[in-house]
TORFILUM-749175 format. One line per field, with one value per residue (C-alpha): residue in three letters; z, x, y. Coordinates in Angstrom, 2 decimals. Each point is the difference from the previous one (the first is absolute). Example, Ala and Ser with C-alpha at 12.3 -4.5 7.8 and 13.67 -1.06 7.14 Angstrom:
! residues 2
r ALA  SER
up 7.80  -0.66
east 12.30  1.37
north -4.50  3.44
//
This chain:
! residues 465
r MET  PRO  THR  GLU  CYS  SER  ALA  GLU  ARG  PHE  ASP  PHE  GLY  VAL  VAL  GLU  GLY  ARG  ALA  VAL  GLU  ALA  ALA  PHE  ASP  GLY  GLY  LEU  VAL  MET  SER  ASP  ALA  GLY  ALA  LEU  LEU  LEU  GLY  ALA  THR  ASP  ARG  ALA  ILE  ASP  LEU  VAL  GLY  ARG  PHE  ALA  ASN  CYS  PHE  ARG  ASP  HIS  ARG  ARG  GLN  GLU  LEU  ILE  GLU  HIS  ALA  VAL  GLY  THR  LEU  ILE  GLY  GLN  ARG  VAL  PHE  GLY  ILE  ALA  LEU  GLY  TYR  GLU  ASP  LEU  ASN  ASP  HIS  ASP  GLU  LEU  ARG  HIS  ASP  PRO  LEU  MET  ALA  VAL  LEU  ALA  GLY  LYS  LEU  GLN  ALA  ARG  ARG  GLY  ASN  CYS  ALA  PRO  VAL  ALA  GLY  LYS  SER  THR  LEU  ASN  ARG  LEU  GLU  LEU  SER  GLN  ASP  GLU  PRO  SER  ARG  TYR  HIS  ARG  ILE  ALA  TYR  ASP  ALA  ALA  ALA  ILE  GLU  ALA  LEU  PRO  VAL  THR  LEU  PHE  LEU  GLU  ALA  HIS  GLU  ARG  PRO  PRO  GLU  GLN  ILE  ILE  LEU  ASP  LEU  ASP  ALA  THR  ASP  ASP  PRO  LEU  HIS  GLY  HIS  GLN  GLU  GLY  ARG  PHE  PHE  HIS  GLY  TYR  TYR  ASP  CYS  TYR  CYS  TYR  LEU  PRO  LEU  TYR  VAL  PHE  CYS  GLY  ARG  HIS  LEU  LEU  ALA  ALA  LYS  LEU  ARG  ARG  SER  ASP  ILE  ASP  ALA  SER  ALA  GLY  SER  VAL  ALA  GLU  VAL  ALA  ARG  ILE  VAL  ARG  GLN  ILE  ARG  ALA  ARG  TRP  PRO  PHE  VAL  ARG  ILE  LEU  LEU  ARG  ALA  ASP  SER  GLY  PHE  ALA  ARG  GLU  ALA  LEU  MET  ALA  TRP  CYS  GLU  GLU  ASN  ARG  VAL  ASP  TYR  LEU  PHE  GLY  LEU  ALA  ARG  ASN  ALA  ARG  LEU  VAL  ALA  MET  ILE  ALA  ASP  GLU  LEU  ALA  ALA  ALA  LYS  ALA  ALA  ALA  GLU  GLN  THR  GLY  ARG  PRO  ALA  ARG  ARG  PHE  LYS  ASP  PHE  GLN  TRP  ARG  THR  LEU  ASP  SER  TRP  SER  ARG  GLU  ARG  ARG  VAL  VAL  ALA  LYS  ALA  GLU  TRP  THR  GLN  GLY  GLU  ALA  ASN  PRO  ARG  PHE  VAL  VAL  THR  SER  LEU  LYS  ARG  ALA  GLU  ALA  GLY  ALA  ARG  GLN  LEU  TYR  GLU  ASP  ILE  TYR  CYS  ALA  ARG  GLY  ASP  MET  GLU  ASN  ARG  ILE  LYS  GLU  CYS  GLN  LEU  ASP  LEU  TYR  ALA  ASP  ARG  THR  SER  ALA  GLN  THR  MET  ARG  ALA  ASN  GLN  LEU  ARG  LEU  TRP  PHE  ALA  ALA  MET  ALA  TYR  VAL  LEU  ILE  CYS  ALA  MET  ARG  ARG  ILE  ALA  LEU  ALA  ASP  THR  ALA  PHE  ALA  ASN  ALA  THR  CYS  GLY  THR  ILE  ARG  LEU  LYS  PHE  LEU  LYS  ILE  GLY  ALA  LEU  VAL  ARG  ILE  SER  VAL  ARG  ARG  ILE  LYS  ILE  ALA  MET  VAL  SER  ALA  CYS  PRO  ALA  ALA  GLN  HIS  TRP  GLY  HIS  ALA  ALA  ARG  ARG  LEU  ALA  ASP  ALA  ALA  LYS  ALA  ARG  ALA  ALA  PRO  VAL
up 57.52  -0.15  3.18  0.19  2.38  0.85  2.27  2.88  -0.64  -1.35  -1.50  0.08  -1.77  1.36  2.39  0.16  -1.33  2.34  -1.19  1.60  0.68  1.84  1.10  2.43  2.06  3.10  2.29  2.84  -0.97  0.90  -0.70  3.13  2.80  1.67  0.88  3.14  1.31  -0.58  2.14  2.67  -0.11  0.40  3.08  1.39  -0.42  -0.41  -2.99  -1.89  3.06  1.09  -3.56  -0.26  3.24  -1.82  -2.12  0.91  -1.37  -0.40  -1.72  1.60  1.58  -0.18  -3.78  -0.94  -1.26  0.26  3.18  -0.20  1.42  -2.85  -2.61  1.52  0.41  -3.51  -1.49  2.07  -0.56  -3.69  -0.51  1.98  -2.33  -3.11  -0.86  -0.20  -2.08  1.41  -3.10  1.31  2.89  -2.23  -0.24  3.40  1.78  -0.90  1.10  2.98  1.51  0.03  1.84  2.50  0.59  0.50  2.42  -2.00  -2.18  -1.13  -0.67  1.78  -3.27  -2.75  -2.75  1.79  0.29  3.39  -0.70  -1.99  -3.69  -1.79  0.33  3.80  0.32  -2.38  2.20  2.92  -1.86  -1.09  3.55  0.99  3.18  0.46  -0.94  -3.15  -1.53  -1.76  2.15  3.63  1.25  0.93  1.29  2.78  -1.58  3.31  1.37  -3.15  0.06  3.62  -0.55  -1.77  2.75  2.66  -1.71  -0.25  3.74  0.84  -2.12  2.62  3.34  1.49  -1.16  -2.11  0.93  -3.41  -3.12  -3.46  -1.91  -3.76  -2.07  -3.75  -2.72  -3.19  -3.15  -0.46  -3.76  -1.07  -3.30  0.32  1.18  3.74  2.49  0.94  -3.24  -0.92  -2.31  1.87  -1.90  1.79  -0.50  -3.44  0.47  1.57  3.49  3.70  2.39  3.03  3.15  1.67  3.46  1.00  3.01  -1.39  -1.65  2.01  -1.95  2.17  -2.48  -3.59  -0.80  -3.43  -1.27  -3.15  -2.00  -0.37  3.37  1.53  0.91  3.68  0.05  2.98  1.42  3.21  0.89  -0.93  1.96  2.99  0.09  -0.18  2.55  2.40  -0.20  0.40  3.00  1.71  0.23  -0.05  1.69  0.10  -3.45  -2.16  -3.46  -3.11  -3.10  -3.29  -3.51  -3.27  -0.94  -0.76  3.75  1.01  0.72  2.79  1.31  0.48  1.41  2.39  1.20  0.66  1.96  2.13  0.71  0.83  -3.32  -1.84  -3.77  -2.89  -3.36  -3.40  -1.08  -3.60  -1.24  -1.16  -0.95  3.56  1.34  -2.79  0.62  3.63  -1.05  -2.87  1.71  0.82  -3.61  -1.28  2.37  -1.09  -3.66  0.51  1.84  -2.67  -2.82  1.84  0.85  -2.89  2.46  1.46  3.00  2.64  2.79  2.74  1.61  3.08  0.42  1.25  -2.69  -0.63  -3.01  -0.89  1.16  0.38  3.12  3.41  1.27  -0.87  -0.12  -0.29  -3.61  -1.13  -3.56  -2.06  -2.56  -2.51  -3.36  -2.13  -3.70  -0.81  1.69  3.35  1.93  3.13  2.49  3.15  3.07  2.88  3.48  3.65  1.11  1.83  -1.28  3.11  -0.96  -3.64  -2.06  -3.50  -1.89  2.38  -0.11  -3.78  -0.92  2.90  1.18  -2.88  -2.89  1.85  -0.79  -3.50  1.37  0.40  -3.79  0.11  2.49  -2.29  -2.93  2.03  0.69  -3.57  -2.06  2.21  1.72  -2.58  2.18  -3.22  -1.15  0.58  -2.90  1.89  -0.79  3.38  2.24  2.94  -1.73  -1.21  3.50  1.25  -2.74  1.09  3.59  -1.08  -1.73  3.04  2.33  -2.33  0.25  3.80  0.11  -2.15  1.93  3.25  -1.47  -0.99  3.40  2.08  -2.15  -2.18  2.23  0.28  -3.52  -3.41  -0.68  2.88  -2.46  -2.87  -1.81  0.11  -3.56  0.90  3.08  -2.09  -2.61  2.43  2.85  -1.24  -3.57  0.78  -1.82  2.12  -0.14  2.37  1.64  2.14  2.31  3.02  2.43  -1.77  -2.95  -1.38  -2.21  -1.60  -1.31  -2.78  1.30  -2.21  1.49  0.19  3.13  1.88  2.90  0.44  -0.39  2.84  2.18  -0.74  0.82  3.38  0.84  -0.90  2.01  3.04  -0.50  -0.30  3.21  1.81  -1.08  1.07  3.38  2.93  1.31
east 106.24  0.71  1.04  3.69  1.09  3.32  1.01  0.57  -2.45  -3.53  -1.17  -3.69  -0.07  0.05  -2.40  0.22  3.54  1.21  1.01  -1.82  2.44  -0.25  2.58  0.36  2.64  -1.93  1.85  -1.92  -3.55  -2.92  -3.71  -1.11  1.10  -3.39  0.79  1.59  -3.57  -0.13  3.07  -1.54  -3.21  1.96  1.71  -3.42  -1.50  3.09  -1.38  3.17  1.86  -2.85  -0.57  3.68  -0.29  -2.43  2.90  2.64  3.44  2.28  2.79  3.41  -0.37  3.69  -0.10  -3.17  -0.27  -3.75  -1.87  -3.54  -1.38  1.65  -1.49  -3.49  0.02  1.33  -2.81  -2.79  1.26  0.50  -3.58  -1.34  1.97  -1.38  2.87  -1.69  2.61  3.16  1.80  -0.57  2.35  3.04  -0.21  -1.57  2.91  2.07  -2.73  1.21  -3.50  -0.28  3.31  -1.35  -3.15  2.15  2.26  3.04  1.83  2.90  0.51  2.72  1.17  1.42  -2.05  -3.38  -2.59  -1.44  -3.22  -0.74  -0.56  -2.57  1.82  0.28  -3.63  -1.04  1.65  -1.96  -3.31  0.82  0.65  -0.98  -1.15  3.44  3.19  1.82  3.30  -1.37  -3.03  0.97  -2.73  -3.41  -3.14  -2.39  -3.45  -1.90  2.10  -0.51  -3.76  -0.20  1.91  -2.72  -2.48  2.53  0.53  -3.76  -0.42  2.84  -1.61  -2.76  0.56  -2.99  -2.15  -3.03  -3.42  -0.51  2.03  -1.09  2.20  -0.51  0.87  0.32  1.61  1.32  1.79  3.75  0.50  2.94  1.83  2.39  -0.02  0.31  -0.64  -3.69  -1.14  -3.64  -2.58  -2.82  -3.28  -1.40  3.12  0.61  3.76  2.72  0.47  0.54  -2.87  1.51  -2.06  0.13  -1.21  -0.29  -1.25  -0.74  3.27  2.05  1.18  -0.12  0.62  1.07  -0.10  1.02  -2.14  -0.54  -3.07  -1.52  -1.74  -3.10  0.39  -0.41  2.58  2.30  -1.96  -0.96  3.63  1.06  -2.81  0.58  3.67  -0.74  -2.83  2.12  2.82  -2.37  -1.81  3.28  0.50  -3.64  -2.05  -3.26  -0.06  -3.01  0.92  -2.17  1.06  -1.17  0.35  -1.81  -2.02  3.13  0.49  -3.56  1.00  -1.18  3.52  0.80  -3.41  0.00  3.50  -1.13  -3.03  2.16  2.65  -2.04  0.76  -2.84  -0.23  -1.68  0.40  -1.52  -2.26  -0.25  -3.56  -1.99  -3.61  -1.04  1.39  -1.53  -3.38  0.20  -0.05  -2.50  -2.37  2.82  1.28  -3.53  -0.31  3.41  -0.94  -3.24  1.81  2.70  -2.54  -1.93  2.99  2.32  2.82  1.51  -1.90  0.91  -1.68  1.54  -1.08  1.38  -0.61  1.43  1.22  2.18  1.25  -1.37  3.03  3.23  -0.90  -0.32  -2.61  -2.27  1.69  -1.12  -0.16  -0.63  -1.19  0.13  -2.80  0.99  -1.45  2.34  0.45  -3.13  1.01  0.27  3.26  -0.42  2.86  0.33  2.22  0.22  1.00  0.28  -0.88  -3.31  -2.90  0.23  3.59  -0.59  -3.18  -0.17  0.74  2.76  1.57  0.21  0.60  2.13  1.86  0.25  0.49  2.88  2.08  0.47  2.73  2.18  0.20  1.93  2.46  0.63  0.51  2.58  1.85  -0.09  0.16  2.10  2.21  0.14  -1.36  -0.90  3.64  0.12  2.23  2.32  -0.15  -1.12  -2.98  2.37  1.98  -3.17  -1.48  3.12  -0.39  -3.59  1.17  2.61  -2.75  -2.26  2.70  0.56  -3.74  0.10  2.97  -1.68  -3.27  1.89  1.54  -3.45  -1.47  2.82  1.17  -2.93  -3.04  -0.92  0.94  -1.65  1.76  -1.60  -1.92  2.49  0.82  3.44  0.60  -0.83  2.21  2.87  -0.46  -0.39  2.31  2.56  0.82  1.93  3.15  3.03  3.72  2.08  3.15  2.02  2.69  1.86  -2.57  -3.32  -2.05  -1.92  -2.99  -1.01  -3.52  -1.49  -1.24  -3.10  -1.44  -3.79  -0.36  2.99  -2.08  -1.89  3.28  1.60  -3.05  0.15  3.71  -0.56  -2.91  2.01  3.00  -2.23  -1.47  3.48  1.11  -3.11  0.69  3.66  -0.81  0.12  -3.41
north 128.97  -3.77  -1.78  -0.82  -2.76  -1.56  -2.83  2.44  2.84  0.33  3.29  0.94  3.32  3.53  1.72  3.80  -0.05  -2.73  -3.45  -2.91  -2.82  -3.31  -2.55  -2.90  1.78  1.05  -2.37  -1.65  1.01  -2.25  -0.13  -1.87  2.34  -0.24  -3.60  1.38  -0.01  -3.76  -0.43  2.21  -2.03  -3.20  1.40  0.88  -3.51  -2.23  -1.87  -0.92  -1.26  -2.26  -1.16  -0.91  -1.99  -2.29  -1.31  -2.57  0.83  -3.03  1.89  0.38  3.41  0.87  -0.36  1.83  3.57  0.61  -0.94  -1.35  3.25  1.92  -2.33  0.12  3.77  0.51  -2.07  1.60  3.57  -0.71  -1.17  2.97  2.28  -1.69  -2.36  -3.36  -1.83  -1.53  1.30  3.53  -0.71  -0.33  3.80  0.64  -1.68  3.06  2.45  2.06  0.10  -3.78  -0.02  2.54  -2.07  -3.09  1.88  -1.04  2.53  -2.19  -3.69  -1.89  -1.51  2.13  -1.67  0.31  2.76  1.05  -1.93  -3.14  -0.53  -2.13  -3.32  0.15  1.06  -2.76  -2.61  1.43  -0.35  -3.56  -1.12  -3.53  -1.71  -1.52  1.85  -1.09  0.96  3.09  0.79  0.31  2.34  -1.44  1.69  -0.90  0.25  -0.01  2.86  2.09  -0.61  1.15  3.24  2.07  -0.89  1.02  3.35  0.47  -0.60  2.37  2.74  0.37  1.67  -1.82  -2.90  0.99  -1.31  -1.60  -0.65  -1.14  -2.43  0.09  -3.07  -0.14  -2.04  1.57  -1.07  0.21  -0.53  -2.17  0.29  -2.93  -3.59  0.58  -2.76  -0.13  1.62  -0.70  1.53  1.73  0.14  3.06  2.13  -1.53  -0.35  -2.10  1.37  -0.47  0.72  1.80  0.49  3.43  0.94  3.67  1.90  3.44  1.04  -2.47  -3.03  -3.12  -2.81  -0.57  -3.71  -1.25  -2.90  -2.00  0.98  -3.48  0.38  1.51  3.67  -0.85  -2.82  0.38  2.91  -1.83  -0.67  3.54  1.66  -2.28  0.96  3.73  -0.11  -2.02  2.55  2.96  -1.47  -0.81  3.78  1.16  -2.77  1.96  1.59  -0.84  -1.26  0.14  -1.93  1.52  -1.41  -0.61  -3.07  -2.02  -0.38  -0.91  -3.59  -2.27  -0.64  3.68  0.97  -2.94  0.90  3.59  -1.19  -2.29  2.68  3.11  1.69  1.75  -0.19  1.82  -1.69  0.50  -2.84  -1.19  0.25  -3.00  -0.75  -0.77  3.26  2.08  -1.67  1.12  3.67  -0.15  2.47  2.44  -0.12  0.71  2.98  1.31  -0.37  1.93  2.79  0.24  0.18  2.68  2.23  -0.82  -0.60  -3.18  -1.34  -2.53  -1.87  -2.15  -3.25  -1.71  -3.74  -3.31  -2.38  -3.03  -1.91  -3.40  -1.95  2.04  2.02  -1.58  2.49  2.92  3.38  3.60  1.21  3.56  0.59  3.15  -0.07  2.67  1.00  2.07  0.70  -1.97  -3.24  -1.70  0.18  -2.14  -0.37  -2.08  -0.13  -2.48  1.09  -0.95  3.54  0.34  2.08  2.19  0.90  0.91  0.24  -1.39  3.26  1.06  -3.44  -0.02  3.64  1.21  -3.09  -2.46  2.44  1.64  -3.08  1.42  2.24  -3.08  -0.17  3.29  -1.48  -2.97  2.38  1.89  -3.24  -1.25  3.20  2.28  -2.59  -2.80  -2.79  -1.82  -0.12  -3.75  -1.05  -2.35  -3.70  -1.34  0.74  0.43  2.75  1.72  -0.09  1.78  2.61  0.51  0.49  2.55  2.01  -0.42  1.36  2.95  0.69  -0.27  2.40  2.67  -0.39  0.53  3.14  1.25  -0.82  1.53  2.90  1.04  -0.55  3.68  1.09  0.03  -3.32  -1.89  -2.21  0.08  -3.23  -1.56  1.18  3.60  -0.09  -1.33  2.72  2.90  -0.99  -2.51  0.98  3.18  1.08  0.87  0.66  -2.12  1.32  -2.40  1.37  -1.31  1.36  -0.24  -1.18  2.98  -0.78  3.29  -0.52  2.07  3.35  -0.04  -3.22  0.58  -2.16  1.46  1.31  -3.27  -1.92  1.95  -0.56  -3.74  -0.16  1.62  -2.28  -3.09  1.18  0.43  -3.48  -1.55  1.77  -1.21  -3.58  0.20  1.56  -2.44  -1.01
//
């Protein structure tokens, strides 16, 4: 039979003699009930509060409705839940769960919602160094940059013997006329060129940069800041810096050598390097033609450029023959031969840096770190930091609550889908706020386990030392 719909009710036929009807009359029903875990994670690591402390609020406190902590938490929780646009918050400000996460069920003013709308959040993002009439909240960039490293250090009960810091630059395509917009020939688009630094899954830095620069530009200062902060807490930890050939620059390698930091960088091939492994390429070609499968040989040697390097350095070459042609690859390192042989250095240590690409994809695809559509670089850097903090929050939830489950290595997008996007009916009474989640939730058992683990972590943090 044809579907009949009215303004109040939607008919969808009959199933076994029963009419199927739908209407928007369920009352306080939400689709993000799992975000309670985000709030629990924040209580366990105190991310939002410390992030909010990185802002200077010059507003008259007796006149404001939404504190800085509310605005910061609303933005971070919103991105973690998949709401990357400020426009989304014109509806989210009436969401009871956002009010619960903010710890504020009712506004003091009759014409306000418990949490902020898009205009208030937009003024936060467009903050300036000095307060103006319409922008009275400013951020401390140095304090924000230090926070992810602090959270990384706190995530370890004891200092590790060695850590590996992965650096990479990626494209952040632009579709408007933002400040700092340049066309990048390699990526074939107008873009920014943000610099990311990770240690495993831990995000340590997300630096927005113009794209008319070398990939390694600013990396010495960024690495020096991170290493200094790490060694202030872990003075004896060994640090290995790992990156592709875009970072094999004299300035960065010389800094590492002067500051007891090891490095392992890709090295762009050239005619001189390829000539160094002519015999190994010939042997690989012969082996490949004989077996019909790709073959590779390795060579370990000292090498330097004609004029850009200040000294000879250890280079490891992979001489590979595959699909009927040569595929040589090179890396340069400060690691000694006794610590890692040529094959181990390339296959086991260097190639593992590819996992960082997945972390960047999580930031940009799952948490919208590339949503840099504001006019100024300053505002877009703040947007990038909001996405970075959302990533740090979800990673902390995964580390604390899901470590011994099937979701221990799940991406941020999977965690959002399985644990955060849960339908629920909200009942608010004088004594309690009851969030009745859907009984058929596939991850209900894991969700309960995660909630208990996070509650224990929050209690441990609150307990006096």
